[in-house]
N, CA, C and O atoms as a Tinker XYZ file with bonds, in Angstrom:
   488  protein
     1  N      0.823000   -1.191000    0.000000    73     2
     2  CA     0.000000    0.000000    0.000000    64     1     3
     3  C      0.873000    1.263000    0.000000    63     2     4     5
     4  O      0.622000    2.189000   -0.771000    81     3
     5  N      1.892000    1.300000    0.860000    73     3     6
     6  CA     2.761000    2.474000    0.905000    64     5     7
     7  C      3.495000    2.671000   -0.410000    63     6     8     9
     8  O      3.717000    3.800000   -0.848000    81     7
     9  N      3.873000    1.551000   -1.041000    73     7    10
    10  CA     4.571000    1.644000   -2.324000    64     9    11
    11  C      3.670000    2.254000   -3.389000    63    10    12    13
    12  O      4.131000    3.038000   -4.218000    81    11
    13  N      2.386000    1.899000   -3.370000    73    11    14
    14  CA     1.455000    2.459000   -4.344000    64    13    15
    15  C      1.225000    3.947000   -4.100000    63    14    16    17
    16  O      1.086000    4.719000   -5.049000    81    15
    17  N      1.186000    4.349000   -2.841000    73    15    18
    18  CA     1.030000    5.770000   -2.523000    64    17    19
    19  C      2.254000    6.545000   -2.993000    63    18    20    21
    20  O      2.129000    7.626000   -3.569000    81    19
    21  N      3.440000    5.987000   -2.746000    73    19    22
    22  CA     4.669000    6.649000   -3.187000    64    21    23
    23  C      4.724000    6.734000   -4.711000    63    22    24    25
    24  O      5.051000    7.785000   -5.263000    81    23
    25  N      4.406000    5.631000   -5.392000    73    23    26
    26  CA     4.447000    5.662000   -6.860000    64    25    27
    27  C      3.386000    6.613000   -7.415000    63    26    28    29
    28  O      3.626000    7.279000   -8.422000    81    27
    29  N      2.233000    6.686000   -6.781000    73    27    30
    30  CA     1.189000    7.620000   -7.224000    64    29    31
    31  C      1.628000    9.067000   -7.033000    63    30    32    33
    32  O      1.345000    9.922000   -7.872000    81    31
    33  N      2.317000    9.338000   -5.931000    73    31    34
    34  CA     2.846000   10.684000   -5.695000    64    33    35
    35  C      3.866000   11.045000   -6.770000    63    34    36    37
    36  O      3.877000   12.169000   -7.272000    81    35
    37  N      4.719000   10.089000   -7.118000    73    35    38
    38  CA     5.702000   10.331000   -8.169000    64    37    39
    39  C      5.032000   10.563000   -9.526000    63    38    40    41
    40  O      5.490000   11.391000  -10.313000    81    39
    41  N      3.951000    9.833000   -9.795000    73    39    42
    42  CA     3.232000   10.022000  -11.058000    64    41    43
    43  C      2.605000   11.409000  -11.109000    63    42    44    45
    44  O      2.606000   12.051000  -12.159000    81    43
    45  N      2.076000   11.872000   -9.995000    73    43    46
    46  CA     1.515000   13.223000   -9.957000    64    45    47
    47  C      2.612000   14.246000  -10.224000    63    46    48    49
    48  O      2.398000   15.209000  -10.960000    81    47
    49  N      3.783000   14.043000   -9.631000    73    47    50
    50  CA     4.918000   14.928000   -9.886000    64    49    51
    51  C      5.299000   14.883000  -11.368000    63    50    52    53
    52  O      5.574000   15.920000  -11.973000    81    51
    53  N      5.314000   13.690000  -11.946000    73    51    54
    54  CA     5.601000   13.548000  -13.374000    64    53    55
    55  C      4.562000   14.240000  -14.231000    63    54    56    57
    56  O      4.897000   14.847000  -15.248000    81    55
    57  N      3.299000   14.157000  -13.829000    73    55    58
    58  CA     2.235000   14.830000  -14.575000    64    57    59
    59  C      2.411000   16.347000  -14.528000    63    58    60    61
    60  O      2.128000   17.042000  -15.503000    81    59
    61  N      2.875000   16.849000  -13.395000    73    59    62
    62  CA     3.147000   18.289000  -13.291000    64    61    63
    63  C      4.264000   18.686000  -14.258000    63    62    64    65
    64  O      4.183000   19.720000  -14.921000    81    63
    65  N      5.308000   17.853000  -14.332000    73    63    66
    66  CA     6.414000   18.129000  -15.258000    64    65    67
    67  C      5.916000   18.120000  -16.705000    63    66    68    69
    68  O      6.245000   19.014000  -17.485000    81    67
    69  N      5.130000   17.116000  -17.053000    73    67    70
    70  CA     4.609000   17.014000  -18.421000    64    69    71
    71  C      3.713000   18.217000  -18.738000    63    70    72    73
    72  O      3.845000   18.831000  -19.797000    81    71
    73  N      2.809000   18.548000  -17.822000    73    71    74
    74  CA     1.928000   19.691000  -18.033000    64    73    75
    75  C      2.729000   20.981000  -18.187000    63    74    76    77
    76  O      2.484000   21.775000  -19.095000    81    75
    77  N      3.684000   21.173000  -17.291000    73    75    78
    78  CA     4.477000   22.407000  -17.333000    64    77    79
    79  C      5.245000   22.521000  -18.642000    63    78    80    81
    80  O      5.295000   23.595000  -19.241000    81    79
    81  N      5.840000   21.427000  -19.087000    73    79    82
    82  CA     6.614000   21.479000  -20.328000    64    81    83
    83  C      5.713000   21.713000  -21.531000    63    82    84    85
    84  O      6.047000   22.509000  -22.409000    81    83
    85  N      4.581000   21.033000  -21.582000    73    83    86
    86  CA     3.682000   21.198000  -22.719000    64    85    87
    87  C      3.022000   22.579000  -22.739000    63    86    88    89
    88  O      2.566000   23.035000  -23.787000    81    87
    89  N      2.972000   23.238000  -21.590000    73    87    90
    90  CA     2.431000   24.595000  -21.515000    64    89    91
    91  C      3.524000   25.653000  -21.647000    63    90    92    93
    92  O      3.282000   26.839000  -21.420000    81    91
    93  N      4.733000   25.214000  -22.017000    73    91    94
    94  CA     5.873000   26.096000  -22.301000    64    93    95
    95  C      6.414000   26.818000  -21.071000    63    94    96    97
    96  O      6.991000   27.898000  -21.195000    81    95
    97  N      6.235000   26.234000  -19.885000    73    95    98
    98  CA     6.894000   26.779000  -18.710000    64    97    99
    99  C      8.392000   26.561000  -18.897000    63    98   100   101
   100  O      8.797000   25.569000  -19.503000    81    99
   101  N      9.189000   27.436000  -18.404000    73    99   102
   102  CA    10.640000   27.278000  -18.561000    64   101   103
   103  C     11.304000   27.181000  -17.191000    63   102   104   105
   104  O     12.298000   27.856000  -16.923000    81   103
   105  N     10.750000   26.343000  -16.336000    73   103   106
   106  CA    11.326000   26.132000  -15.019000    64   105   107
   107  C     12.714000   25.537000  -15.174000    63   106   108   109
   108  O     13.039000   24.937000  -16.198000    81   107
   109  N     13.516000   25.710000  -14.154000    73   107   110
   110  CA    14.855000   25.142000  -14.136000    64   109   111
   111  C     14.753000   23.638000  -14.381000    63   110   112   113
   112  O     13.889000   22.977000  -13.805000    81   111
   113  N     15.586000   23.115000  -15.190000    73   111   114
   114  CA    15.675000   21.702000  -15.597000    64   113   115
   115  C     14.658000   21.273000  -16.649000    63   114   116   117
   116  O     14.846000   20.238000  -17.288000    81   115
   117  N     13.600000   22.030000  -16.842000    73   115   118
   118  CA    12.659000   21.617000  -17.890000    64   117   119
   119  C     12.553000   22.675000  -18.983000    63   118   120   121
   120  O     11.539000   22.753000  -19.677000    81   119
   121  N     13.576000   23.476000  -19.136000    73   119   122
   122  CA    13.587000   24.494000  -20.180000    64   121   123
   123  C     13.614000   23.899000  -21.576000    63   122   124   125
   124  O     13.096000   24.493000  -22.521000    81   123
   125  N     14.220000   22.723000  -21.704000    73   123   126
   126  CA    14.265000   22.027000  -22.994000    64   125   127
   127  C     13.564000   20.686000  -22.848000    63   126   128   129
   128  O     13.340000   20.203000  -21.738000    81   127
   129  N     13.218000   20.090000  -23.993000    73   127   130
   130  CA    12.592000   18.764000  -23.934000    64   129   131
   131  C     13.563000   17.727000  -23.387000    63   130   132   133
   132  O     13.148000   16.801000  -22.691000    81   131
   133  N     14.835000   17.868000  -23.690000    73   131   134
   134  CA    15.825000   16.924000  -23.174000    64   133   135
   135  C     15.907000   17.023000  -21.642000    63   134   136   137
   136  O     15.956000   16.001000  -20.959000    81   135
   137  N     15.922000   18.224000  -21.116000    73   135   138
   138  CA    15.949000   18.410000  -19.664000    64   137   139
   139  C     14.697000   17.870000  -18.998000    63   138   140   141
   140  O     14.771000   17.190000  -17.974000    81   139
   141  N     13.540000   18.176000  -19.586000    73   139   142
   142  CA    12.276000   17.687000  -19.038000    64   141   143
   143  C     12.209000   16.167000  -19.094000    63   142   144   145
   144  O     11.691000   15.530000  -18.177000    81   143
   145  N     12.732000   15.587000  -20.167000    73   143   146
   146  CA    12.751000   14.128000  -20.277000    64   145   147
   147  C     13.699000   13.527000  -19.239000    63   146   148   149
   148  O     13.424000   12.457000  -18.696000    81   147
   149  N     14.800000   14.201000  -18.963000    73   147   150
   150  CA    15.707000   13.730000  -17.912000    64   149   151
   151  C     15.019000   13.711000  -16.556000    63   150   152   153
   152  O     15.163000   12.749000  -15.801000    81   151
   153  N     14.272000   14.766000  -16.240000    73   151   154
   154  CA    13.522000   14.815000  -14.982000    64   153   155
   155  C     12.481000   13.702000  -14.962000    63   154   156   157
   156  O     12.315000   13.020000  -13.950000    81   155
   157  N     11.792000   13.522000  -16.063000    73   155   158
   158  CA    10.784000   12.464000  -16.157000    64   157   159
   159  C     11.418000   11.076000  -16.023000    63   158   160   161
   160  O     10.822000   10.174000  -15.435000    81   159
   161  N     12.617000   10.908000  -16.563000    73   159   162
   162  CA    13.322000    9.625000  -16.449000    64   161   163
   163  C     13.663000    9.321000  -14.993000    63   162   164   165
   164  O     13.520000    8.182000  -14.549000    81   163
   165  N     14.110000   10.326000  -14.251000    73   163   166
   166  CA    14.426000   10.126000  -12.831000    64   165   167
   167  C     13.166000    9.762000  -12.054000    63   166   168   169
   168  O     13.200000    8.890000  -11.186000    81   167
   169  N     12.062000   10.423000  -12.360000    73   167   170
   170  CA    10.786000   10.086000  -11.721000    64   169   171
   171  C     10.379000    8.660000  -12.086000    63   170   172   173
   172  O      9.909000    7.907000  -11.233000    81   171
   173  N     10.560000    8.294000  -13.346000    73   171   174
   174  CA    10.245000    6.930000  -13.781000    64   173   175
   175  C     11.074000    5.883000  -13.048000    63   174   176   177
   176  O     10.558000    4.827000  -12.682000    81   175
   177  N     12.349000    6.167000  -12.834000    73   175   178
   178  CA    13.198000    5.236000  -12.075000    64   177   179
   179  C     12.676000    5.112000  -10.650000    63   178   180   181
   180  O     12.674000    4.020000  -10.082000    81   179
   181  N     12.236000    6.221000  -10.071000    73   179   182
   182  CA    11.646000    6.164000   -8.732000    64   181   183
   183  C     10.415000    5.282000   -8.692000    63   182   184   185
   184  O     10.237000    4.495000   -7.762000    81   183
   185  N      9.563000    5.410000   -9.702000    73   183   186
   186  CA     8.368000    4.568000   -9.782000    64   185   187
   187  C      8.773000    3.101000   -9.937000    63   186   188   189
   188  O      8.208000    2.222000   -9.286000    81   187
   189  N      9.740000    2.848000  -10.790000    73   187   190
   190  CA    10.220000    1.484000  -10.995000    64   189   191
   191  C     10.751000    0.887000   -9.695000    63   190   192   193
   192  O     10.484000   -0.276000   -9.393000    81   191
   193  N     11.493000    1.665000   -8.932000    73   191   194
   194  CA    12.076000    1.163000   -7.690000    64   193   195
   195  C     11.028000    0.805000   -6.637000    63   194   196   197
   196  O     11.302000    0.001000   -5.746000    81   195
   197  N      9.828000    1.392000   -6.729000    73   195   198
   198  CA     8.779000    1.027000   -5.776000    64   197   199
   199  C      8.259000   -0.389000   -6.016000    63   198   200   201
   200  O      7.591000   -0.959000   -5.154000    81   199
   201  N      8.561000   -0.955000   -7.178000    73   199   202
   202  CA     8.035000   -2.272000   -7.537000    64   201   203
   203  C      9.127000   -3.228000   -8.009000    63   202   204   205
   204  O      8.820000   -4.273000   -8.582000    81   203
   205  N     10.371000   -2.896000   -7.783000    73   203   206
   206  CA    11.478000   -3.653000   -8.373000    64   205   207
   207  C     11.540000   -5.099000   -7.888000    63   206   208   209
   208  O     11.870000   -5.992000   -8.669000    81   207
   209  N     11.234000   -5.344000   -6.635000    73   207   210
   210  CA    11.346000   -6.714000   -6.105000    64   209   211
   211  C     10.372000   -7.650000   -6.804000    63   210   212   213
   212  O     10.740000   -8.762000   -7.183000    81   211
   213  N      9.120000   -7.202000   -6.976000    73   211   214
   214  CA     8.131000   -8.035000   -7.653000    64   213   215
   215  C      8.516000   -8.270000   -9.115000    63   214   216   217
   216  O      8.288000   -9.350000   -9.660000    81   215
   217  N      9.100000   -7.248000   -9.740000    73   215   218
   218  CA     9.468000   -7.387000  -11.146000    64   217   219
   219  C     10.658000   -8.320000  -11.333000    63   218   220   221
   220  O     10.701000   -9.078000  -12.302000    81   219
   221  N     11.607000   -8.277000  -10.435000    73   219   222
   222  CA    12.784000   -9.144000  -10.546000    64   221   223
   223  C     12.400000  -10.601000  -10.326000    63   222   224   225
   224  O     12.970000  -11.498000  -10.947000    81   223
   225  N     11.444000  -10.832000   -9.454000    73   223   226
   226  CA    11.036000  -12.207000   -9.157000    64   225   227
   227  C     10.190000  -12.820000  -10.269000    63   226   228   229
   228  O     10.090000  -14.044000  -10.356000    81   227
   229  N      9.582000  -11.999000  -11.114000    73   227   230
   230  CA     8.716000  -12.471000  -12.210000    64   229   231
   231  C      7.750000  -13.554000  -11.729000    63   230   232   233
   232  O      7.711000  -14.655000  -12.277000    81   231
   233  N      6.975000  -13.223000  -10.701000    73   231   234
   234  CA     6.066000  -14.182000  -10.087000    64   233   235
   235  C      4.879000  -14.561000  -10.975000    63   234   236   237
   236  O      4.337000  -15.660000  -10.864000    81   235
   237  N      4.487000  -13.652000  -11.844000    73   235   238
   238  CA     3.273000  -13.904000  -12.614000    64   237   239
   239  C      3.413000  -13.328000  -14.020000    63   238   240   241
   240  O      4.363000  -12.607000  -14.326000    81   239
   241  N      2.460000  -13.661000  -14.847000    73   239   242
   242  CA     2.446000  -13.121000  -16.203000    64   241   243
   243  C      2.313000  -11.596000  -16.211000    63   242   244   245
   244  O      2.982000  -10.937000  -17.008000    81   243
   245  N      1.467000  -11.011000  -15.347000    73   243   246
   246  CA     1.417000   -9.543000  -15.331000    64   245   247
   247  C      2.764000   -8.907000  -14.959000    63   246   248   249
   248  O      3.110000   -7.856000  -15.499000    81   247
   249  N      3.518000   -9.515000  -14.058000    73   247   250
   250  CA     4.820000   -8.923000  -13.707000    64   249   251
   251  C      5.791000   -9.040000  -14.874000    63   250   252   253
   252  O      6.644000   -8.171000  -15.053000    81   251
   253  N      5.677000  -10.099000  -15.672000    73   251   254
   254  CA     6.489000  -10.209000  -16.877000    64   253   255
   255  C      6.104000   -9.105000  -17.859000    63   254   256   257
   256  O      6.971000   -8.487000  -18.478000    81   255
   257  N      4.805000   -8.861000  -17.999000    73   255   258
   258  CA     4.324000   -7.800000  -18.875000    64   257   259
   259  C      4.789000   -6.426000  -18.409000    63   258   260   261
   260  O      5.171000   -5.587000  -19.225000    81   259
   261  N      4.759000   -6.196000  -17.100000    73   259   262
   262  CA     5.238000   -4.920000  -16.563000    64   261   263
   263  C      6.726000   -4.745000  -16.831000    63   262   264   265
   264  O      7.174000   -3.653000  -17.179000    81   263
   265  N      7.485000   -5.809000  -16.670000    73   263   266
   266  CA     8.922000   -5.738000  -16.940000    64   265   267
   267  C      9.157000   -5.375000  -18.398000    63   266   268   269
   268  O     10.006000   -4.538000  -18.705000    81   267
   269  N      8.409000   -6.003000  -19.294000    73   267   270
   270  CA     8.525000   -5.689000  -20.714000    64   269   271
   271  C      8.158000   -4.226000  -20.979000    63   270   272   273
   272  O      8.828000   -3.548000  -21.757000    81   271
   273  N      7.102000   -3.747000  -20.336000    73   271   274
   274  CA     6.678000   -2.363000  -20.530000    64   273   275
   275  C      7.729000   -1.384000  -20.004000    63   274   276   277
   276  O      7.954000   -0.332000  -20.602000    81   275
   277  N      8.376000   -1.732000  -18.880000    73   275   278
   278  CA     9.450000   -0.866000  -18.366000    64   277   279
   279  C     10.623000   -0.844000  -19.334000    63   278   280   281
   280  O     11.257000    0.195000  -19.521000    81   279
   281  N     10.913000   -1.985000  -19.951000    73   279   282
   282  CA    11.996000   -2.012000  -20.936000    64   281   283
   283  C     11.663000   -1.149000  -22.152000    63   282   284   285
   284  O     12.540000   -0.478000  -22.695000    81   283
   285  N     10.411000   -1.164000  -22.576000    73   283   286
   286  CA     9.988000   -0.311000  -23.690000    64   285   287
   287  C     10.122000    1.158000  -23.295000    63   286   288   289
   288  O     10.644000    1.966000  -24.063000    81   287
   289  N      9.647000    1.504000  -22.089000    73   287   290
   290  CA     9.742000    2.895000  -21.626000    64   289   291
   291  C     11.203000    3.332000  -21.526000    63   290   292   293
   292  O     11.549000    4.446000  -21.921000    81   291
   293  N     12.056000    2.460000  -21.002000    73   291   294
   294  CA    13.481000    2.788000  -20.882000    64   293   295
   295  C     14.118000    2.968000  -22.254000    63   294   296   297
   296  O     14.953000    3.853000  -22.446000    81   295
   297  N     13.727000    2.136000  -23.195000    73   295   298
   298  CA    14.265000    2.250000  -24.561000    64   297   299
   299  C     13.874000    3.591000  -25.180000    63   298   300   301
   300  O     14.702000    4.251000  -25.809000    81   299
   301  N     12.630000    3.990000  -25.006000    73   299   302
   302  CA    12.175000    5.277000  -25.541000    64   301   303
   303  C     12.955000    6.418000  -24.901000    63   302   304   305
   304  O     13.409000    7.328000  -25.594000    81   303
   305  N     13.112000    6.372000  -23.582000    73   303   306
   306  CA    13.814000    7.446000  -22.866000    64   305   307
   307  C     15.276000    7.518000  -23.287000    63   306   308   309
   308  O     15.780000    8.596000  -23.602000    81   307
   309  N     15.956000    6.380000  -23.293000    73   307   310
   310  CA    17.385000    6.375000  -23.631000    64   309   311
   311  C     17.604000    6.804000  -25.073000    63   310   312   313
   312  O     18.506000    7.591000  -25.362000    81   311
   313  N     16.784000    6.290000  -25.974000    73   311   314
   314  CA    16.926000    6.674000  -27.385000    64   313   315
   315  C     16.649000    8.161000  -27.571000    63   314   316   317
   316  O     17.323000    8.824000  -28.360000    81   315
   317  N     15.675000    8.681000  -26.861000    73   315   318
   318  CA    15.342000   10.100000  -26.988000    64   317   319
   319  C     16.429000   10.990000  -26.389000    63   318   320   321
   320  O     16.711000   12.062000  -26.923000    81   319
   321  N     17.034000   10.561000  -25.300000    73   319   322
   322  CA    18.097000   11.354000  -24.690000    64   321   323
   323  C     19.382000   11.316000  -25.511000    63   322   324   325
   324  O     20.206000   12.228000  -25.430000    81   323
   325  N     19.548000   10.256000  -26.300000    73   323   326
   326  CA    20.765000   10.106000  -27.099000    64   325   327
   327  C     20.776000   11.036000  -28.312000    63   326   328   329
   328  O     21.838000   11.320000  -28.866000    81   327
   329  N     19.613000   11.506000  -28.721000    73   327   330
   330  CA    19.508000   12.402000  -29.882000    64   329   331
   331  C     18.857000   13.704000  -29.418000    63   330   332   333
   332  O     18.640000   13.904000  -28.222000    81   331
   333  N     18.554000   14.563000  -30.341000    73   331   334
   334  CA    17.830000   15.786000  -30.005000    64   333   335
   335  C     16.402000   15.402000  -29.641000    63   334   336   337
   336  O     15.650000   14.923000  -30.490000    81   335
   337  N     16.033000   15.607000  -28.409000    73   335   338
   338  CA    14.722000   15.195000  -27.925000    64   337   339
   339  C     13.644000   16.138000  -28.459000    63   338   340   341
   340  O     13.730000   17.356000  -28.302000    81   339
   341  N     12.631000   15.552000  -29.090000    73   339   342
   342  CA    11.532000   16.332000  -29.644000    64   341   343
   343  C     10.310000   16.244000  -28.729000    63   342   344   345
   344  O     10.276000   15.456000  -27.785000    81   343
   345  N      9.332000   17.055000  -29.027000    73   343   346
   346  CA     8.082000   17.029000  -28.269000    64   345   347
   347  C      7.427000   15.652000  -28.375000    63   346   348   349
   348  O      6.927000   15.130000  -27.379000    81   347
   349  N      7.425000   15.063000  -29.566000    73   347   350
   350  CA     6.802000   13.752000  -29.770000    64   349   351
   351  C      7.490000   12.672000  -28.931000    63   350   352   353
   352  O      6.822000   11.820000  -28.344000    81   351
   353  N      8.805000   12.709000  -28.876000    73   351   354
   354  CA     9.536000   11.730000  -28.068000    64   353   355
   355  C      9.258000   11.928000  -26.581000    63   354   356   357
   356  O      9.111000   10.956000  -25.840000    81   355
   357  N      9.185000   13.179000  -26.147000    73   355   358
   358  CA     8.872000   13.487000  -24.749000    64   357   359
   359  C      7.491000   12.951000  -24.390000    63   358   360   361
   360  O      7.316000   12.318000  -23.349000    81   359
   361  N      6.518000   13.205000  -25.250000    73   359   362
   362  CA     5.148000   12.736000  -25.004000    64   361   363
   363  C      5.091000   11.209000  -25.024000    63   362   364   365
   364  O      4.417000   10.609000  -24.186000    81   363
   365  N      5.783000   10.574000  -25.963000    73   363   366
   366  CA     5.799000    9.104000  -26.028000    64   365   367
   367  C      6.397000    8.506000  -24.759000    63   366   368   369
   368  O      5.883000    7.518000  -24.236000    81   367
   369  N      7.482000    9.100000  -24.263000    73   367   370
   370  CA     8.095000    8.609000  -23.034000    64   369   371
   371  C      7.157000    8.802000  -21.851000    63   370   372   373
   372  O      7.045000    7.917000  -21.002000    81   371
   373  N      6.484000    9.943000  -21.782000    73   371   374
   374  CA     5.546000   10.207000  -20.683000    64   373   375
   375  C      4.394000    9.207000  -20.707000    63   374   376   377
   376  O      3.982000    8.703000  -19.662000    81   375
   377  N      3.879000    8.924000  -21.891000    73   375   378
   378  CA     2.788000    7.952000  -22.020000    64   377   379
   379  C      3.269000    6.563000  -21.621000    63   378   380   381
   380  O      2.563000    5.849000  -20.908000    81   379
   381  N      4.458000    6.169000  -22.068000    73   379   382
   382  CA     4.986000    4.840000  -21.736000    64   381   383
   383  C      5.171000    4.686000  -20.224000    63   382   384   385
   384  O      4.823000    3.647000  -19.663000    81   383
   385  N      5.706000    5.692000  -19.572000    73   383   386
   386  CA     5.895000    5.621000  -18.118000    64   385   387
   387  C      4.545000    5.595000  -17.411000    63   386   388   389
   388  O      4.355000    4.839000  -16.458000    81   387
   389  N      3.604000    6.420000  -17.877000    73   387   390
   390  CA     2.277000    6.457000  -17.267000    64   389   391
   391  C      1.513000    5.149000  -17.417000    63   390   392   393
   392  O      0.887000    4.680000  -16.467000    81   391
   393  N      1.561000    4.569000  -18.592000    73   391   394
   394  CA     0.862000    3.299000  -18.828000    64   393   395
   395  C      1.494000    2.178000  -18.000000    63   394   396   397
   396  O      0.794000    1.312000  -17.476000    81   395
   397  N      2.807000    2.203000  -17.889000    73   395   398
   398  CA     3.485000    1.183000  -17.090000    64   397   399
   399  C      3.116000    1.327000  -15.622000    63   398   400   401
   400  O      2.884000    0.329000  -14.940000    81   399
   401  N      3.060000    2.557000  -15.132000    73   399   402
   402  CA     2.630000    2.781000  -13.746000    64   401   403
   403  C      1.198000    2.282000  -13.553000    63   402   404   405
   404  O      0.893000    1.641000  -12.547000    81   403
   405  N      0.328000    2.572000  -14.509000    73   403   406
   406  CA    -1.061000    2.133000  -14.420000    64   405   407
   407  C     -1.151000    0.605000  -14.363000    63   406   408   409
   408  O     -1.952000    0.060000  -13.605000    81   407
   409  N     -0.340000   -0.077000  -15.153000    73   407   410
   410  CA    -0.315000   -1.544000  -15.116000    64   409   411
   411  C      0.177000   -2.037000  -13.757000    63   410   412   413
   412  O     -0.333000   -3.026000  -13.230000    81   411
   413  N      1.156000   -1.355000  -13.197000    73   411   414
   414  CA     1.694000   -1.726000  -11.890000    64   413   415
   415  C      0.628000   -1.598000  -10.809000    63   414   416   417
   416  O      0.458000   -2.510000   -9.999000    81   415
   417  N     -0.083000   -0.493000  -10.785000    73   415   418
   418  CA    -1.116000   -0.273000   -9.773000    64   417   419
   419  C     -2.273000   -1.245000   -9.984000    63   418   420   421
   420  O     -2.817000   -1.773000   -9.015000    81   419
   421  N     -2.652000   -1.485000  -11.226000    73   419   422
   422  CA    -3.733000   -2.434000  -11.504000    64   421   423
   423  C     -3.355000   -3.845000  -11.052000    63   422   424   425
   424  O     -4.190000   -4.569000  -10.509000    81   423
   425  N     -2.099000   -4.236000  -11.275000    73   423   426
   426  CA    -1.647000   -5.550000  -10.825000    64   425   427
   427  C     -1.689000   -5.644000   -9.304000    63   426   428   429
   428  O     -2.104000   -6.668000   -8.761000    81   427
   429  N     -1.268000   -4.595000   -8.615000    73   427   430
   430  CA    -1.316000   -4.604000   -7.154000    64   429   431
   431  C     -2.757000   -4.660000   -6.657000    63   430   432   433
   432  O     -3.051000   -5.365000   -5.691000    81   431
   433  N     -3.650000   -3.931000   -7.301000    73   431   434
   434  CA    -5.061000   -3.955000   -6.907000    64   433   435
   435  C     -5.660000   -5.335000   -7.147000    63   434   436   437
   436  O     -6.402000   -5.849000   -6.309000    81   435
   437  N     -5.340000   -5.930000   -8.283000    73   435   438
   438  CA    -5.848000   -7.263000   -8.613000    64   437   439
   439  C     -5.309000   -8.305000   -7.638000    63   438   440   441
   440  O     -6.073000   -9.128000   -7.132000    81   439
   441  N     -4.023000   -8.281000   -7.371000    73   439   442
   442  CA    -3.432000   -9.295000   -6.494000    64   441   443
   443  C     -3.863000   -9.112000   -5.047000    63   442   444   445
   444  O     -3.890000  -10.087000   -4.297000    81   443
   445  N     -4.198000   -7.905000   -4.632000    73   443   446
   446  CA    -4.641000   -7.702000   -3.254000    64   445   447
   447  C     -6.070000   -8.204000   -3.042000    63   446   448   449
   448  O     -6.452000   -8.500000   -1.910000    81   447
   449  N     -6.863000   -8.304000   -4.105000    73   447   450
   450  CA    -8.228000   -8.808000   -3.966000    64   449   451
   451  C     -8.340000  -10.294000   -4.287000    63   450   452   453
   452  O     -9.351000  -10.915000   -3.961000    81   451
   453  N     -7.335000  -10.870000   -4.912000    73   451   454
   454  CA    -7.331000  -12.284000   -5.268000    64   453   455
   455  C     -6.128000  -12.951000   -4.618000    63   454   456   457
   456  O     -5.030000  -12.974000   -5.175000    81   455
   457  N     -6.359000  -13.490000   -3.431000    73   455   458
   458  CA    -5.251000  -14.063000   -2.665000    64   457   459
   459  C     -4.969000  -15.518000   -2.992000    63   458   460   461
   460  O     -4.028000  -16.098000   -2.451000    81   459
   461  N     -5.753000  -16.109000   -3.853000    73   459   462
   462  CA    -5.520000  -17.506000   -4.202000    64   461   463
   463  C     -4.246000  -17.634000   -5.021000    63   462   464   465
   464  O     -3.989000  -16.841000   -5.928000    81   463
   465  N     -3.454000  -18.644000   -4.686000    73   463   466
   466  CA    -2.241000  -18.908000   -5.446000    64   465   467
   467  C     -2.439000  -20.220000   -6.201000    63   466   468   469
   468  O     -2.880000  -21.218000   -5.632000    81   467
   469  N     -2.121000  -20.200000   -7.435000    73   467   470
   470  CA    -2.275000  -21.380000   -8.267000    64   469   471
   471  C     -0.893000  -21.914000   -8.587000    63   470   472   473
   472  O     -0.206000  -21.413000   -9.477000    81   471
   473  N     -0.501000  -22.931000   -7.852000    73   471   474
   474  CA     0.813000  -23.526000   -8.053000    64   473   475
   475  C      0.652000  -24.877000   -8.738000    63   474   476   477
   476  O     -0.350000  -25.568000   -8.555000    81   475
   477  N      1.637000  -25.231000   -9.515000    73   475   478
   478  CA     1.643000  -26.556000  -10.099000    64   477   479
   479  C      2.077000  -27.556000   -9.041000    63   478   480   481
   480  O      2.999000  -27.275000   -8.275000    81   479
   481  N      1.438000  -28.709000   -8.979000    73   479   482
   482  CA     1.841000  -29.706000   -7.988000    64   481   483
   483  C      3.247000  -30.232000   -8.301000    63   482   484   485
   484  O      3.617000  -30.410000   -9.461000    81   483
   485  N      4.000000  -30.469000   -7.259000    73   483   486
   486  CA     5.368000  -30.976000   -7.456000    64   485   487
   487  C      5.444000  -32.453000   -7.239000    63   486   488
   488  O      6.518000  -33.041000   -7.364000    81   487
């Protein structure tokens, strides 16, 4: 529960960064799309760290899917930072991080209401 609250707080902070950049605010660190994407990447790493143990263990198919989605988001961010970051790349990275966070929270909500474990007999 605390991890979801922390990740939700980080997502709200990320949404503020995205809104500010798209509205042409020139706050320190988000004056350029590359700077704003760097801030968003750090926030994304924070969100990832709130769920890293479950993702490393790959306990279920949804956690495998989340891991794949984080890899896609990381690929978009790294590729965008390696070149001149455009508005489209910034928005794509923000969407990828947001969708991955949404999958993470949905998985936690689903697993907290379904406590049955389905193991194969040994």
